N, C-alpha and C positions, 0 to 999 in steps of 0.2 A: 348362170354359171359362167366362169370364165376360165377358159383354157390358156394358162401361161406356163404350159410345160416346156418351154423351150425346144430343144432338139427331140424331145419326146413327143410333141404336141400332136403329130399326126397318128400316134398311136392311140390317143384317146379321142381325137375327133377325125374319123376316117375321111379321106377325100381332100383334106387341105393340102397345099403346095408347100410344104416345108421339107427341106433336106438338111441332113448332118452334114457339117464340116467339122473334120477333124483338127484339133490343134494341140501343139506341144508347148510345155512350160518347163523351165528350170528354176530352181532357187539354190541360191549359193549359201555358203557358210556365213558367218557373221562377218561383216566389214563396216564396223561404225564409222560414220561421217564419210564414206566413200562416195555417196550419192545422196544428194538432197532433195531431187525431185525427178519427175518422170522424164524421159528423154525418148523422143519418137522421131524417126527419119521424116524428113519432109516430104517424101514420096510414099508414106506409109499407106494411104489409102489405095494408091495405084498398086503398090507391091501386094499388100495384104488381102485386097478383096478382088483379086482376078476372079472372073467367073468361069474361065475355061481351063485353068490349070492350077496346079498346086503352087503356093508361092511361101516366101518368108519375107519378113521386114524386121527392121530393128525397133525394137521396143523395150525399154528397161524401166524398171520401177523400184524405188527403195521401199523397204518396209520398216516398220518400226523396231525390229529386233535388229536392225543393221544388215540383214540380208538383202540381196539384190534377185529381183524376179526378172527373169529373161523370157522374151518371147520375141516374135510372134509367128506362127506358122499357120497354114490353111491347106487342108486335104480334102479333096472331093472323093465319094465313093470308098473311103477307107473307114468302115464301121466297126473295126475291132479296136479294143483298148490299148493294144500293145505300142510299145514305142517303136517308131520308125527310124533306126539308126541313121539312114541317110537322110530324112528330114531333119532330125535333130542335128546333125553335123553341118548342114547347109544354114540352119537358124543361128547355131552358136558362132558359125564362121562369120556371118553377116553382123552379128553384134560385136564382135571382135574386130571387124572392119571400122566401126565407129568409136569402139573403146577398147583399145588393144589390152588394156590391163585386166579386162574379164578373163583373158587367156591364163593368168596365174592365179585365178580364184578357183575355189574347190565348190563343185556342185554337190549338195546334200541330197537332192531329190529331183527326179524328173518324171512328169507324168503327162497323160493326155486327157483331153475332154472333147466335148462336142458342141459346136455352136448352131443353133437354128437359122437357117437362111433361106431366103426366097430367090426366085429365077431374077428378079428386077431390084435385089438388094435392098428392098424396103420392107418393114415389118408389115404383118397382119395385125390391124386394131380394129375391131369392130365386129358387127353381127356375122355369124358364120352361117353362109348361105346353105340352105337344106336343113338346118337345125333351128328349132323354136328355143329361144331363151339361152342360147350359147353364143358367147362373145369370145373373140379370140384376141390374144396379146402375146405374139410369138413372131419368131422370124427375124430378131433384131441383130443377128450375127453376133459380134462381140460387144454390142452396145447396150445390151438389156438393161443393165444397171444404171449406166449412164442417162438412159431415156426413160427410166422408169417413171419418174413424176410426170412428164409429157404424156405418156402411154395411159397413165392412170387418169389424167385430166380428160383426155380424148374419150375413153371409156365412160367416166362418169357423165360427161355430156351426153354422149349417145344414149345410155341408159335412162337418163332423166329427160332427155328431149331439148336440152339446152343448146344454144347456138354456140357451137365451139370457137374459141379464139383462134385455134389454129386450122387451118383447112384440113378435113378428115379425108377428103377424096382420095389422095395419093396412097393412102393406107387402109382403106377398105378391103376386106378379103374378097368382096365380089368382084375385084379388077382382075384376079387370077384368071387365066384361061382354063384351068383344070374345072371338070364338070362335078357338080356335088350331087350324089345320088342317095344321100341318108337325110331322114327326116327325124 
């Protein structure tokens, strides 16, 4: 079995050290040809992936519909789905610093979601300590889809006993300090 349940992984496999980080997203009305490719601030990783505080970073992505997806925010300890107006305002203000024209666009939807994160910011990929035949593929924060092919390759190699092309040690769930009490 592979637990790839993202932010809900700890609900399925007790004892794993995965926490939820809340994020906000905004989608605009349709503005065809306004933006042709994703734009991310140079300091995105530093801004968006703080481990000690809430944060925002500039990240916009065009959609085929002509809409613009605006992010990015991260909150620790906020496990409710409601939109945090202060966090949303900070995120939109950050986006407007880089693209002032966003201020004249209409938002058609705002929502929140949860990312799975680990204390060291690396995903848990491999056998789950304390469980027979359970593998983990979680804790990728906002990069689960982006890194899905590499994660799948690491899991297949571990399940089949094949020597992985990528070093698996940094991602093994056994590296976490949390004790596993379930079998």
